[in-house]
mmCIF file as gemmi writes it, N, C-alpha and C atoms, coordinates in Angstrom:
data_model
loop_
_atom_site.group_PDB
_atom_site.id
_atom_site.type_symbol
_atom_site.label_atom_id
_atom_site.label_alt_id
_atom_site.label_comp_id
_atom_site.label_asym_id
_atom_site.label_entity_id
_atom_site.label_seq_id
_atom_site.pdbx_PDB_ins_code
_atom_site.Cartn_x
_atom_site.Cartn_y
_atom_site.Cartn_z
_atom_site.occupancy
_atom_site.B_iso_or_equiv
_atom_site.pdbx_formal_charge
_atom_site.auth_seq_id
_atom_site.auth_asym_id
_atom_site.pdbx_PDB_model_num
ATOM 1 N N . MET Axp A 1 ? 14.681 -73.542 -155.321 1 0 ? 1 A 1
ATOM 2 C CA . MET Axp A 1 ? 14.348 -73.854 -156.38 1 0 ? 1 A 1
ATOM 3 C C . MET Axp A 1 ? 15.815 -74.076 -157.099 1 0 ? 1 A 1
ATOM 4 N N . ILE Axp A 2 ? 16.858 -73.285 -156.585 1 0 ? 2 A 1
ATOM 5 C CA . ILE Axp A 2 ? 18.137 -73.612 -157.219 1 0 ? 2 A 1
ATOM 6 C C . ILE Axp A 2 ? 18.55 -75.022 -157.044 1 0 ? 2 A 1
ATOM 7 N N . TRP Axp A 3 ? 18.003 -75.589 -156.101 1 0 ? 3 A 1
ATOM 8 C CA . TRP Axp A 3 ? 18.422 -76.93 -155.589 1 0 ? 3 A 1
ATOM 9 C C . TRP Axp A 3 ? 18.251 -78.078 -156.689 1 0 ? 3 A 1
ATOM 10 N N . VAL Axp A 4 ? 16.783 -77.681 -157.365 1 0 ? 4 A 1
ATOM 11 C CA . VAL Axp A 4 ? 16.33 -78.594 -158.523 1 0 ? 4 A 1
ATOM 12 C C . VAL Axp A 4 ? 17.208 -78.471 -159.589 1 0 ? 4 A 1
ATOM 13 N N . ALA Axp A 5 ? 17.66 -77.214 -160.014 1 0 ? 5 A 1
ATOM 14 C CA . ALA Axp A 5 ? 18.529 -76.98 -160.931 1 0 ? 5 A 1
ATOM 15 C C . ALA Axp A 5 ? 19.769 -77.733 -160.779 1 0 ? 5 A 1
ATOM 16 N N . ILE Axp A 6 ? 20.53 -77.623 -159.549 1 0 ? 6 A 1
ATOM 17 C CA . ILE Axp A 6 ? 21.929 -78.334 -159.306 1 0 ? 6 A 1
ATOM 18 C C . ILE Axp A 6 ? 21.382 -79.926 -159.411 1 0 ? 6 A 1
ATOM 19 N N . PHE Axp A 7 ? 20.231 -80.371 -158.853 1 0 ? 7 A 1
ATOM 20 C CA . PHE Axp A 7 ? 20.288 -81.731 -158.975 1 0 ? 7 A 1
ATOM 21 C C . PHE Axp A 7 ? 20.109 -82.395 -160.443 1 0 ? 7 A 1
ATOM 22 N N . PHE Axp A 8 ? 19.294 -81.6 -161.296 1 0 ? 8 A 1
ATOM 23 C CA . PHE Axp A 8 ? 19.215 -82.028 -162.784 1 0 ? 8 A 1
ATOM 24 C C . PHE Axp A 8 ? 20.363 -81.757 -163.439 1 0 ? 8 A 1
ATOM 25 N N . SER Axp A 9 ? 21.117 -80.772 -163.134 1 0 ? 9 A 1
ATOM 26 C CA . SER Axp A 9 ? 22.411 -80.461 -164.022 1 0 ? 9 A 1
ATOM 27 C C . SER Axp A 9 ? 23.237 -81.518 -163.441 1 0 ? 9 A 1
ATOM 28 N N . GLN Axp A 10 ? 23.22 -82.218 -162.198 1 0 ? 10 A 1
ATOM 29 C CA . GLN Axp A 10 ? 24.291 -83.277 -162.038 1 0 ? 10 A 1
ATOM 30 C C . GLN Axp A 10 ? 23.811 -84.501 -162.621 1 0 ? 10 A 1
ATOM 31 N N . ILE Axp A 11 ? 22.397 -84.839 -162.774 1 0 ? 11 A 1
ATOM 32 C CA . ILE Axp A 11 ? 21.872 -85.873 -163.383 1 0 ? 11 A 1
ATOM 33 C C . ILE Axp A 11 ? 22.387 -85.869 -164.837 1 0 ? 11 A 1
ATOM 34 N N . VAL Axp A 12 ? 22.126 -84.664 -165.477 1 0 ? 12 A 1
ATOM 35 C CA . VAL Axp A 12 ? 22.517 -84.714 -166.927 1 0 ? 12 A 1
ATOM 36 C C . VAL Axp A 12 ? 23.961 -84.856 -167.048 1 0 ? 12 A 1
ATOM 37 N N . PHE Axp A 13 ? 24.882 -84.205 -166.269 1 0 ? 13 A 1
ATOM 38 C CA . PHE Axp A 13 ? 26.198 -84.306 -166.398 1 0 ? 13 A 1
ATOM 39 C C . PHE Axp A 13 ? 26.701 -85.933 -166.35 1 0 ? 13 A 1
ATOM 40 N N . ASN Axp A 14 ? 26.15 -86.429 -165.249 1 0 ? 14 A 1
ATOM 41 C CA . ASN Axp A 14 ? 26.449 -87.933 -165.071 1 0 ? 14 A 1
ATOM 42 C C . ASN Axp A 14 ? 26.017 -88.924 -166.296 1 0 ? 14 A 1
ATOM 43 N N . ILE Axp A 15 ? 24.907 -88.649 -166.677 1 0 ? 15 A 1
ATOM 44 C CA . ILE Axp A 15 ? 24.28 -89.426 -167.838 1 0 ? 15 A 1
ATOM 45 C C . ILE Axp A 15 ? 25.413 -89.238 -169.074 1 0 ? 15 A 1
ATOM 46 N N . LEU Axp A 16 ? 25.797 -87.971 -169.224 1 0 ? 16 A 1
ATOM 47 C CA . LEU Axp A 16 ? 26.806 -87.638 -170.439 1 0 ? 16 A 1
ATOM 48 C C . LEU Axp A 16 ? 28.062 -88.147 -170.048 1 0 ? 16 A 1
ATOM 49 N N . LYS Axp A 17 ? 28.451 -88.241 -169.08 1 0 ? 17 A 1
ATOM 50 C CA . LYS Axp A 17 ? 29.8 -88.87 -168.492 1 0 ? 17 A 1
ATOM 51 C C . LYS Axp A 17 ? 29.807 -90.455 -168.698 1 0 ? 17 A 1
ATOM 52 N N . VAL Axp A 18 ? 28.921 -91.123 -168.401 1 0 ? 18 A 1
ATOM 53 C CA . VAL Axp A 18 ? 28.776 -92.503 -168.852 1 0 ? 18 A 1
ATOM 54 C C . VAL Axp A 18 ? 28.677 -92.656 -170.272 1 0 ? 18 A 1
ATOM 55 N N . LEU Axp A 19 ? 28.095 -91.754 -170.918 1 0 ? 19 A 1
ATOM 56 C CA . LEU Axp A 19 ? 27.848 -92.117 -172.722 1 0 ? 19 A 1
ATOM 57 C C . LEU Axp A 19 ? 29.39 -91.633 -173.091 1 0 ? 19 A 1
ATOM 58 N N . GLU Axp A 20 ? 29.89 -90.65 -172.435 1 0 ? 20 A 1
ATOM 59 C CA . GLU Axp A 20 ? 31.514 -90.441 -172.929 1 0 ? 20 A 1
ATOM 60 C C . GLU Axp A 20 ? 32.31 -91.63 -172.883 1 0 ? 20 A 1
ATOM 61 N N . ILE Axp A 21 ? 32.068 -92.486 -171.859 1 0 ? 21 A 1
ATOM 62 C CA . ILE Axp A 21 ? 32.993 -93.565 -171.682 1 0 ? 21 A 1
ATOM 63 C C . ILE Axp A 21 ? 32.571 -94.392 -172.696 1 0 ? 21 A 1
ATOM 64 N N . ARG Axp A 22 ? 31.392 -94.677 -173.144 1 0 ? 22 A 1
ATOM 65 C CA . ARG Axp A 22 ? 30.752 -95.725 -174.055 1 0 ? 22 A 1
ATOM 66 C C . ARG Axp A 22 ? 31.464 -95.385 -175.327 1 0 ? 22 A 1
ATOM 67 N N . TYR Axp A 23 ? 31.31 -94.033 -175.751 1 0 ? 23 A 1
ATOM 68 C CA . TYR Axp A 23 ? 31.667 -93.609 -177.034 1 0 ? 23 A 1
ATOM 69 C C . TYR Axp A 23 ? 33.156 -93.927 -177.143 1 0 ? 23 A 1
ATOM 70 N N . THR Axp A 24 ? 33.861 -93.622 -176.254 1 0 ? 24 A 1
ATOM 71 C CA . THR Axp A 24 ? 35.456 -93.831 -176.043 1 0 ? 24 A 1
ATOM 72 C C . THR Axp A 24 ? 35.69 -95.187 -176.359 1 0 ? 24 A 1
ATOM 73 N N . TYR Axp A 25 ? 34.78 -95.995 -175.81 1 0 ? 25 A 1
ATOM 74 C CA . TYR Axp A 25 ? 34.925 -97.585 -176.054 1 0 ? 25 A 1
ATOM 75 C C . TYR Axp A 25 ? 34.907 -97.806 -177.497 1 0 ? 25 A 1
ATOM 76 N N . GLU Axp A 26 ? 33.505 -97.286 -177.926 1 0 ? 26 A 1
ATOM 77 C CA . GLU Axp A 26 ? 33.019 -97.603 -179.31 1 0 ? 26 A 1
ATOM 78 C C . GLU Axp A 26 ? 33.762 -96.915 -180.266 1 0 ? 26 A 1
ATOM 79 N N . GLN Axp A 27 ? 34.837 -95.88 -179.953 1 0 ? 27 A 1
ATOM 80 C CA . GLN Axp A 27 ? 35.684 -95.104 -180.824 1 0 ? 27 A 1
ATOM 81 C C . GLN Axp A 27 ? 34.798 -94.335 -181.843 1 0 ? 27 A 1
ATOM 82 N N . ASN Axp A 28 ? 33.735 -93.92 -181.282 1 0 ? 28 A 1
ATOM 83 C CA . ASN Axp A 28 ? 32.778 -93.178 -182.146 1 0 ? 28 A 1
ATOM 84 C C . ASN Axp A 28 ? 32.929 -91.409 -181.926 1 0 ? 28 A 1
ATOM 85 N N . ILE Axp A 29 ? 34.303 -91.116 -182.813 1 0 ? 29 A 1
ATOM 86 C CA . ILE Axp A 29 ? 34.536 -89.808 -182.396 1 0 ? 29 A 1
ATOM 87 C C . ILE Axp A 29 ? 33.433 -88.822 -182.569 1 0 ? 29 A 1
ATOM 88 N N . PRO Axp A 30 ? 32.625 -88.628 -183.718 1 0 ? 30 A 1
ATOM 89 C CA . PRO Axp A 30 ? 31.763 -87.624 -183.829 1 0 ? 30 A 1
ATOM 90 C C . PRO Axp A 30 ? 30.794 -87.571 -182.422 1 0 ? 30 A 1
ATOM 91 N N . LYS Axp A 31 ? 30.107 -88.642 -182.069 1 0 ? 31 A 1
ATOM 92 C CA . LYS Axp A 31 ? 29.267 -88.533 -180.891 1 0 ? 31 A 1
ATOM 93 C C . LYS Axp A 31 ? 30.02 -88.201 -179.777 1 0 ? 31 A 1
ATOM 94 N N . LEU Axp A 32 ? 31.358 -88.68 -179.4 1 0 ? 32 A 1
ATOM 95 C CA . LEU Axp A 32 ? 32.006 -88.299 -178.46 1 0 ? 32 A 1
ATOM 96 C C . LEU Axp A 32 ? 32.599 -86.85 -178.242 1 0 ? 32 A 1
ATOM 97 N N . LEU Axp A 33 ? 32.637 -86.131 -179.387 1 0 ? 33 A 1
ATOM 98 C CA . LEU Axp A 33 ? 33.067 -84.725 -179.647 1 0 ? 33 A 1
ATOM 99 C C . LEU Axp A 33 ? 31.638 -84.006 -179.185 1 0 ? 33 A 1
ATOM 100 N N . PHE Axp A 34 ? 30.516 -84.456 -179.802 1 0 ? 34 A 1
ATOM 101 C CA . PHE Axp A 34 ? 29.302 -83.715 -179.516 1 0 ? 34 A 1
ATOM 102 C C . PHE Axp A 34 ? 28.937 -83.728 -178.008 1 0 ? 34 A 1
ATOM 103 N N . ASN Axp A 35 ? 29.007 -84.934 -177.762 1 0 ? 35 A 1
ATOM 104 C CA . ASN Axp A 35 ? 28.798 -85.181 -176.188 1 0 ? 35 A 1
ATOM 105 C C . ASN Axp A 35 ? 29.486 -84.598 -175.378 1 0 ? 35 A 1
ATOM 106 N N . SER Axp A 36 ? 30.704 -84.231 -175.607 1 0 ? 36 A 1
ATOM 107 C CA . SER Axp A 36 ? 31.692 -83.381 -174.771 1 0 ? 36 A 1
ATOM 108 C C . SER Axp A 36 ? 31.362 -81.934 -174.596 1 0 ? 36 A 1
ATOM 109 N N . ILE Axp A 37 ? 30.622 -81.447 -175.509 1 0 ? 37 A 1
ATOM 110 C CA . ILE Axp A 37 ? 30.22 -79.948 -175.537 1 0 ? 37 A 1
ATOM 111 C C . ILE Axp A 37 ? 29.191 -79.958 -174.464 1 0 ? 37 A 1
ATOM 112 N N . TRP Axp A 38 ? 28.231 -80.901 -174.5 1 0 ? 38 A 1
ATOM 113 C CA . TRP Axp A 38 ? 27.128 -80.72 -173.773 1 0 ? 38 A 1
ATOM 114 C C . TRP Axp A 38 ? 27.408 -81.092 -172.257 1 0 ? 38 A 1
ATOM 115 N N . MET Axp A 39 ? 28.359 -81.938 -172.052 1 0 ? 39 A 1
ATOM 116 C CA . MET Axp A 39 ? 28.821 -82.391 -170.789 1 0 ? 39 A 1
ATOM 117 C C . MET Axp A 39 ? 29.637 -81.434 -170.114 1 0 ? 39 A 1
ATOM 118 N N . GLY Axp A 40 ? 30.355 -80.602 -170.975 1 0 ? 40 A 1
ATOM 119 C CA . GLY Axp A 40 ? 30.829 -79.341 -170.426 1 0 ? 40 A 1
ATOM 120 C C . GLY Axp A 40 ? 30.089 -78.238 -169.806 1 0 ? 40 A 1
ATOM 121 N N . LEU Axp A 41 ? 28.929 -78.05 -170.656 1 0 ? 41 A 1
ATOM 122 C CA . LEU Axp A 41 ? 28.002 -77.123 -170.248 1 0 ? 41 A 1
ATOM 123 C C . LEU Axp A 41 ? 27.173 -77.467 -169.085 1 0 ? 41 A 1
ATOM 124 N N . ALA Axp A 42 ? 26.839 -78.94 -168.924 1 0 ? 42 A 1
ATOM 125 C CA . ALA Axp A 42 ? 26.345 -79.322 -167.854 1 0 ? 42 A 1
ATOM 126 C C . ALA Axp A 42 ? 26.975 -79.115 -166.381 1 0 ? 42 A 1
ATOM 127 N N . SER Axp A 43 ? 28.353 -79.531 -166.653 1 0 ? 43 A 1
ATOM 128 C CA . SER Axp A 43 ? 29.399 -79.526 -165.732 1 0 ? 43 A 1
ATOM 129 C C . SER Axp A 43 ? 29.407 -77.883 -165.324 1 0 ? 43 A 1
ATOM 130 N N . LEU Axp A 44 ? 29.408 -76.963 -166.156 1 0 ? 44 A 1
ATOM 131 C CA . LEU Axp A 44 ? 29.749 -75.734 -165.69 1 0 ? 44 A 1
ATOM 132 C C . LEU Axp A 44 ? 28.592 -75.143 -164.903 1 0 ? 44 A 1
ATOM 133 N N . ALA Axp A 45 ? 27.447 -75.548 -165.556 1 0 ? 45 A 1
ATOM 134 C CA . ALA Axp A 45 ? 26.221 -74.934 -164.76 1 0 ? 45 A 1
ATOM 135 C C . ALA Axp A 45 ? 26.03 -75.742 -163.36 1 0 ? 45 A 1
ATOM 136 N N . SER Axp A 46 ? 26.324 -76.803 -163.314 1 0 ? 46 A 1
ATOM 137 C CA . SER Axp A 46 ? 26.164 -77.412 -161.919 1 0 ? 46 A 1
ATOM 138 C C . SER Axp A 46 ? 27.326 -76.852 -160.74 1 0 ? 46 A 1
ATOM 139 N N . MET Axp A 47 ? 28.468 -76.861 -161.336 1 0 ? 47 A 1
ATOM 140 C CA . MET Axp A 47 ? 29.53 -76.336 -160.588 1 0 ? 47 A 1
ATOM 141 C C . MET Axp A 47 ? 29.216 -74.711 -160.1 1 0 ? 47 A 1
ATOM 142 N N . PHE Axp A 48 ? 28.764 -74.015 -160.957 1 0 ? 48 A 1
ATOM 143 C CA . PHE Axp A 48 ? 28.702 -72.487 -161.042 1 0 ? 48 A 1
ATOM 144 C C . PHE Axp A 48 ? 27.474 -72.526 -159.797 1 0 ? 48 A 1
ATOM 145 N N . TRP Axp A 49 ? 26.344 -73.044 -159.893 1 0 ? 49 A 1
ATOM 146 C CA . TRP Axp A 49 ? 25.184 -72.995 -158.94 1 0 ? 49 A 1
ATOM 147 C C . TRP Axp A 49 ? 25.555 -73.579 -157.631 1 0 ? 49 A 1
ATOM 148 N N . SER Axp A 50 ? 26.301 -74.897 -157.633 1 0 ? 50 A 1
ATOM 149 C CA . SER Axp A 50 ? 26.533 -75.341 -156.191 1 0 ? 50 A 1
ATOM 150 C C . SER Axp A 50 ? 27.625 -74.543 -155.489 1 0 ? 50 A 1
ATOM 151 N N . LEU Axp A 51 ? 28.632 -73.905 -156.271 1 0 ? 51 A 1
ATOM 152 C CA . LEU Axp A 51 ? 29.656 -73.078 -155.486 1 0 ? 51 A 1
ATOM 153 C C . LEU Axp A 51 ? 29.1 -71.712 -154.999 1 0 ? 51 A 1
ATOM 154 N N . ASP Axp A 52 ? 28.033 -71.312 -155.908 1 0 ? 52 A 1
ATOM 155 C CA . ASP Axp A 52 ? 27.262 -70.108 -155.358 1 0 ? 52 A 1
ATOM 156 C C . ASP Axp A 52 ? 26.579 -70.149 -154.202 1 0 ? 52 A 1
ATOM 157 N N . GLU Axp A 53 ? 25.84 -71.4 -154.204 1 0 ? 53 A 1
ATOM 158 C CA . GLU Axp A 53 ? 25.176 -71.525 -152.946 1 0 ? 53 A 1
ATOM 159 C C . GLU Axp A 53 ? 25.95 -71.893 -151.678 1 0 ? 53 A 1
ATOM 160 N N . LEU Axp A 54 ? 27.019 -72.565 -151.83 1 0 ? 54 A 1
ATOM 161 C CA . LEU Axp A 54 ? 27.984 -72.94 -150.764 1 0 ? 54 A 1
ATOM 162 C C . LEU Axp A 54 ? 28.656 -71.532 -150.111 1 0 ? 54 A 1
ATOM 163 N N . LEU Axp A 55 ? 28.953 -70.787 -151.219 1 0 ? 55 A 1
ATOM 164 C CA . LEU Axp A 55 ? 29.608 -69.534 -150.678 1 0 ? 55 A 1
ATOM 165 C C . LEU Axp A 55 ? 28.476 -68.491 -149.899 1 0 ? 55 A 1
ATOM 166 N N . LYS Axp A 56 ? 27.29 -68.874 -150.235 1 0 ? 56 A 1
ATOM 167 C CA . LYS Axp A 56 ? 26.323 -68.171 -149.341 1 0 ? 56 A 1
ATOM 168 C C . LYS Axp A 56 ? 25.864 -68.846 -148.082 1 0 ? 56 A 1
ATOM 169 N N . GLY Axp A 57 ? 26.8 -69.972 -147.901 1 0 ? 57 A 1
ATOM 170 C CA . GLY Axp A 57 ? 26.53 -70.683 -146.567 1 0 ? 57 A 1
ATOM 171 C C . GLY Axp A 57 ? 25.484 -71.564 -146.529 1 0 ? 57 A 1
ATOM 172 N N . ASN Axp A 58 ? 24.983 -72 -147.744 1 0 ? 58 A 1
ATOM 173 C CA . ASN Axp A 58 ? 23.808 -72.893 -147.866 1 0 ? 58 A 1
ATOM 174 C C . ASN Axp A 58 ? 24.55 -74.484 -147.895 1 0 ? 58 A 1
ATOM 175 N N . TRP Axp A 59 ? 24.627 -75.289 -146.909 1 0 ? 59 A 1
ATOM 176 C CA . TRP Axp A 59 ? 25.384 -76.324 -146.89 1 0 ? 59 A 1
ATOM 177 C C . TRP Axp A 59 ? 24.335 -77.415 -147.292 1 0 ? 59 A 1
ATOM 178 N N . PHE Axp A 60 ? 23.07 -77.244 -147.415 1 0 ? 60 A 1
ATOM 179 C CA . PHE Axp A 60 ? 22.312 -78.155 -147.867 1 0 ? 60 A 1
ATOM 180 C C . PHE Axp A 60 ? 22.411 -78.572 -149.438 1 0 ? 60 A 1
ATOM 181 N N . VAL Axp A 61 ? 23.244 -77.91 -150.083 1 0 ? 61 A 1
ATOM 182 C CA . VAL Axp A 61 ? 23.542 -78.201 -151.663 1 0 ? 61 A 1
ATOM 183 C C . VAL Axp A 61 ? 24.338 -79.435 -151.678 1 0 ? 61 A 1
ATOM 184 N N . VAL Axp A 62 ? 25.2 -79.664 -150.698 1 0 ? 62 A 1
ATOM 185 C CA . VAL Axp A 62 ? 26.017 -80.698 -150.824 1 0 ? 62 A 1
ATOM 186 C C . VAL Axp A 62 ? 25.348 -82.233 -150.86 1 0 ? 62 A 1
ATOM 187 N N . PRO Axp A 63 ? 24.217 -82.309 -150.101 1 0 ? 63 A 1
ATOM 188 C CA . PRO Axp A 63 ? 23.72 -83.873 -150.192 1 0 ? 63 A 1
ATOM 189 C C . PRO Axp A 63 ? 22.902 -83.79 -151.7 1 0 ? 63 A 1
ATOM 190 N N . VAL Axp A 64 ? 22.282 -82.465 -152.03 1 0 ? 64 A 1
ATOM 191 C CA . VAL Axp A 64 ? 21.536 -82.628 -153.364 1 0 ? 64 A 1
ATOM 192 C C . VAL Axp A 64 ? 22.354 -82.73 -154.408 1 0 ? 64 A 1
ATOM 193 N N . TYR Axp A 65 ? 23.637 -82.145 -154.413 1 0 ? 65 A 1
ATOM 194 C CA . TYR Axp A 65 ? 24.724 -82.393 -155.42 1 0 ? 65 A 1
ATOM 195 C C . TYR Axp A 65 ? 25.235 -83.897 -155.415 1 0 ? 65 A 1
ATOM 196 N N . VAL Axp A 66 ? 25.446 -84.639 -154.28 1 0 ? 66 A 1
ATOM 197 C CA . VAL Axp A 66 ? 25.733 -85.943 -154.047 1 0 ? 66 A 1
ATOM 198 C C . VAL Axp A 66 ? 24.786 -86.721 -154.601 1 0 ? 66 A 1
ATOM 199 N N . PHE Axp A 67 ? 23.379 -86.577 -154.245 1 0 ? 67 A 1
ATOM 200 C CA . PHE Axp A 67 ? 22.343 -87.396 -154.641 1 0 ? 67 A 1
ATOM 201 C C . PHE Axp A 67 ? 21.892 -87.298 -156.113 1 0 ? 67 A 1
ATOM 202 N N . GLY Axp A 68 ? 22.221 -85.952 -156.594 1 0 ? 68 A 1
ATOM 203 C CA . GLY Axp A 68 ? 22.188 -85.959 -158.352 1 0 ? 68 A 1
ATOM 204 C C . GLY Axp A 68 ? 23.139 -86.844 -158.933 1 0 ? 68 A 1
ATOM 205 N N . ASN Axp A 69 ? 24.265 -86.882 -158.428 1 0 ? 69 A 1
ATOM 206 C CA . ASN Axp A 69 ? 25.354 -87.515 -158.844 1 0 ? 69 A 1
ATOM 207 C C . ASN Axp A 69 ? 25.007 -88.992 -159.012 1 0 ? 69 A 1
ATOM 208 N N . LEU Axp A 70 ? 24.673 -89.728 -157.801 1 0 ? 70 A 1
ATOM 209 C CA . LEU Axp A 70 ? 24.297 -90.79 -157.583 1 0 ? 70 A 1
ATOM 210 C C . LEU Axp A 70 ? 22.961 -91.532 -158.715 1 0 ? 70 A 1
ATOM 211 N N . VAL Axp A 71 ? 22 -90.524 -158.779 1 0 ? 71 A 1
ATOM 212 C CA . VAL Axp A 71 ? 20.799 -90.757 -159.802 1 0 ? 71 A 1
ATOM 213 C C . VAL Axp A 71 ? 21.546 -90.733 -161.127 1 0 ? 71 A 1
ATOM 214 N N . GLY Axp A 72 ? 22.251 -89.843 -161.297 1 0 ? 72 A 1
ATOM 215 C CA . GLY Axp A 72 ? 22.862 -89.547 -162.786 1 0 ? 72 A 1
ATOM 216 C C . GLY Axp A 72 ? 23.596 -90.825 -163.023 1 0 ? 72 A 1
ATOM 217 N N . LYS Axp A 73 ? 24.44 -91.158 -162.317 1 0 ? 73 A 1
ATOM 218 C CA . LYS Axp A 73 ? 25.234 -92.443 -162.598 1 0 ? 73 A 1
ATOM 219 C C . LYS Axp A 73 ? 24.273 -93.798 -162.974 1 0 ? 73 A 1
ATOM 220 N N . TYR Axp A 74 ? 23.408 -93.854 -161.917 1 0 ? 74 A 1
ATOM 221 C CA . TYR Axp A 74 ? 22.469 -94.912 -162.079 1 0 ? 74 A 1
ATOM 222 C C . TYR Axp A 74 ? 21.852 -94.882 -163.596 1 0 ? 74 A 1
ATOM 223 N N . LEU Axp A 75 ? 21.095 -93.848 -163.797 1 0 ? 75 A 1
ATOM 224 C CA . LEU Axp A 75 ? 20.444 -93.678 -165.085 1 0 ? 75 A 1
ATOM 225 C C . LEU Axp A 75 ? 21.34 -93.838 -166.298 1 0 ? 75 A 1
ATOM 226 N N . GLY Axp A 76 ? 22.656 -93.448 -166.164 1 0 ? 76 A 1
ATOM 227 C CA . GLY Axp A 76 ? 23.387 -93.408 -167.202 1 0 ? 76 A 1
ATOM 228 C C . GLY Axp A 76 ? 23.741 -94.9 -167.47 1 0 ? 76 A 1
ATOM 229 N N . MET Axp A 77 ? 23.788 -95.742 -166.515 1 0 ? 77 A 1
ATOM 230 C CA . MET Axp A 77 ? 24.201 -97.123 -166.612 1 0 ? 77 A 1
ATOM 231 C C . MET Axp A 77 ? 22.94 -97.994 -167.055 1 0 ? 77 A 1
ATOM 232 N N . CYS Axp A 78 ? 21.884 -97.249 -166.991 1 0 ? 78 A 1
ATOM 233 C CA . CYS Axp A 78 ? 20.738 -98.1 -167.447 1 0 ? 78 A 1
ATOM 234 C C . CYS Axp A 78 ? 20.325 -97.677 -168.929 1 0 ? 78 A 1
ATOM 235 N N . VAL Axp A 79 ? 21.018 -96.749 -169.576 1 0 ? 79 A 1
ATOM 236 C CA . VAL Axp A 79 ? 20.515 -96.411 -170.974 1 0 ? 79 A 1
ATOM 237 C C . VAL Axp A 79 ? 21.171 -97.605 -171.701 1 0 ? 79 A 1
ATOM 238 N N . ASP Axp A 80 ? 20.21 -98.102 -172.586 1 0 ? 80 A 1
ATOM 239 C CA . ASP Axp A 80 ? 20.406 -99.202 -173.328 1 0 ? 80 A 1
ATOM 240 C C . ASP Axp A 80 ? 21.33 -98.753 -174.667 1 0 ? 80 A 1
ATOM 241 N N . THR Axp A 81 ? 22.399 -99.568 -175.029 1 0 ? 81 A 1
ATOM 242 C CA . THR Axp A 81 ? 23.45 -98.907 -176.042 1 0 ? 81 A 1
ATOM 243 C C . THR Axp A 81 ? 22.789 -99.145 -177.442 1 0 ? 81 A 1
ATOM 244 N N . ASP Axp A 82 ? 21.714 -99.985 -177.437 1 0 ? 82 A 1
ATOM 245 C CA . ASP Axp A 82 ? 21.229 -100.294 -178.979 1 0 ? 82 A 1
ATOM 246 C C . ASP Axp A 82 ? 20.171 -99.581 -179.159 1 0 ? 82 A 1
ATOM 247 N N . LYS Axp A 83 ? 19.627 -98.57 -178.307 1 0 ? 83 A 1
ATOM 248 C CA . LYS Axp A 83 ? 18.494 -97.687 -178.55 1 0 ? 83 A 1
ATOM 249 C C . LYS Axp A 83 ? 19.203 -96.229 -178.585 1 0 ? 83 A 1
ATOM 250 N N . ARG Axp A 84 ? 18.414 -95.204 -178.823 1 0 ? 84 A 1
ATOM 251 C CA . ARG Axp A 84 ? 18.919 -93.764 -178.67 1 0 ? 84 A 1
ATOM 252 C C . ARG Axp A 84 ? 18.966 -93.493 -177.293 1 0 ? 84 A 1
ATOM 253 N N . HIS Axp A 85 ? 20.256 -92.756 -176.891 1 0 ? 85 A 1
ATOM 254 C CA . HIS Axp A 85 ? 20.424 -92.081 -175.738 1 0 ? 85 A 1
ATOM 255 C C . HIS Axp A 85 ? 19.414 -91.119 -175.461 1 0 ? 85 A 1
ATOM 256 N N . PRO Axp A 86 ? 19.192 -90.71 -173.878 1 0 ? 86 A 1
ATOM 257 C CA . PRO Axp A 86 ? 18.366 -89.928 -173.718 1 0 ? 86 A 1
ATOM 258 C C . PRO Axp A 86 ? 18.341 -88.423 -174.272 1 0 ? 86 A 1
ATOM 259 N N . PHE Axp A 87 ? 19.547 -88.115 -174.833 1 0 ? 87 A 1
ATOM 260 C CA . PHE Axp A 87 ? 19.638 -86.658 -174.974 1 0 ? 87 A 1
ATOM 261 C C . PHE Axp A 87 ? 19.869 -86.576 -176.813 1 0 ? 87 A 1
ATOM 262 N N . SER Axp A 88 ? 19.349 -87.677 -177.356 1 0 ? 88 A 1
ATOM 263 C CA . SER Axp A 88 ? 19.735 -87.802 -178.895 1 0 ? 88 A 1
ATOM 264 C C . SER Axp A 88 ? 19.066 -86.595 -179.696 1 0 ? 88 A 1
ATOM 265 N N . PHE Axp A 89 ? 18.167 -85.922 -179.032 1 0 ? 89 A 1
ATOM 266 C CA . PHE Axp A 89 ? 17.619 -84.816 -179.676 1 0 ? 89 A 1
ATOM 267 C C . PHE Axp A 89 ? 18.386 -83.628 -180.025 1 0 ? 89 A 1
ATOM 268 N N . LEU Axp A 90 ? 19.477 -83.831 -179.163 1 0 ? 90 A 1
ATOM 269 C CA . LEU Axp A 90 ? 20.536 -82.795 -179.156 1 0 ? 90 A 1
ATOM 270 C C . LEU Axp A 90 ? 21.363 -82.859 -180.37 1 0 ? 90 A 1
ATOM 271 N N . SER Axp A 91 ? 21.72 -84.089 -180.893 1 0 ? 91 A 1
ATOM 272 C CA . SER Axp A 91 ? 22.563 -84.316 -182.098 1 0 ? 91 A 1
ATOM 273 C C . SER Axp A 91 ? 21.677 -84.59 -183.298 1 0 ? 91 A 1
ATOM 274 N N . GLY Axp A 92 ? 20.471 -84.543 -183.113 1 0 ? 92 A 1
ATOM 275 C CA . GLY Axp A 92 ? 19.655 -84.814 -184.321 1 0 ? 92 A 1
ATOM 276 C C . GLY Axp A 92 ? 19.389 -86.176 -184.911 1 0 ? 92 A 1
ATOM 277 N N . GLU Axp A 93 ? 19.667 -87.056 -183.94 1 0 ? 93 A 1
ATOM 278 C CA . GLU Axp A 93 ? 19.411 -88.565 -184.203 1 0 ? 93 A 1
ATOM 279 C C . GLU Axp A 93 ? 17.96 -88.84 -184.292 1 0 ? 93 A 1
């Protein structure tokens, strides 16, 4: 079950990372700062769960982490910048 949490936290982190790059390019400081908060939390959760599993000797977490990374990057690149981003409910948009 922890693998699902790692997978989805990696997806969220990578979508937010792509959005961070877009907001930096657009020089949209309020969205960039708010996005950075959620990106840091997603990163912290993902790293904590992944390292915990690795220290327990569970090496299956490595492909789950990497695959979540790839899916997140793909989904982040598919987000239309003219529409609301997938986590707009967090910023009240």
